[in-house]
C-alpha angles and dihedrals in degrees: 000000000000090000089055093052092046091052091049091052092049091048092048092049091048092052091049090051092049092050092049092046091048092052092048093046091059096053113106133206121223128190104220111235092012116243091346091061128205104342143120120319096023092128091105096044096101093055113117094013124114112217128191132200106269095034114129126231115205114205113197118186144124106280091212090060105034148011138192123240123188104218141169125251092274091052091049095047095043098036090236134133110236117213111275096024115150111245120201121198109164097102089231104060121170114201125183114220121239121215112274128015120000120185129194133179140170106237097199107123111284096355098105090046088053090060100270093139137088136196115205126188114205119197 
């Protein structure tokens, strides 16, 4: 009887590992803006791409010139930084997408208005 329970536990743990590994194996990494990186006029960069929750966006930029701010729809539309928004400043930020809408802007003066913003929908 104990051998049966032990085998069941091992089987259950193995299945959990496989499911976790399978989910992680399907996550993709995207460099925002392609080879040009996170810069002006990247607003159209997500077009034609299929993102999933768990995918990672990599924002590469000069931290003295830009930043990345995760905002809500209002912040995206109005190029504003709502209170509590997460601000990234490393120049090599890796951000995992949540399911649904994900919005990012550069909040340096005039940058968002110049197209330095993206809206990404993750399935």
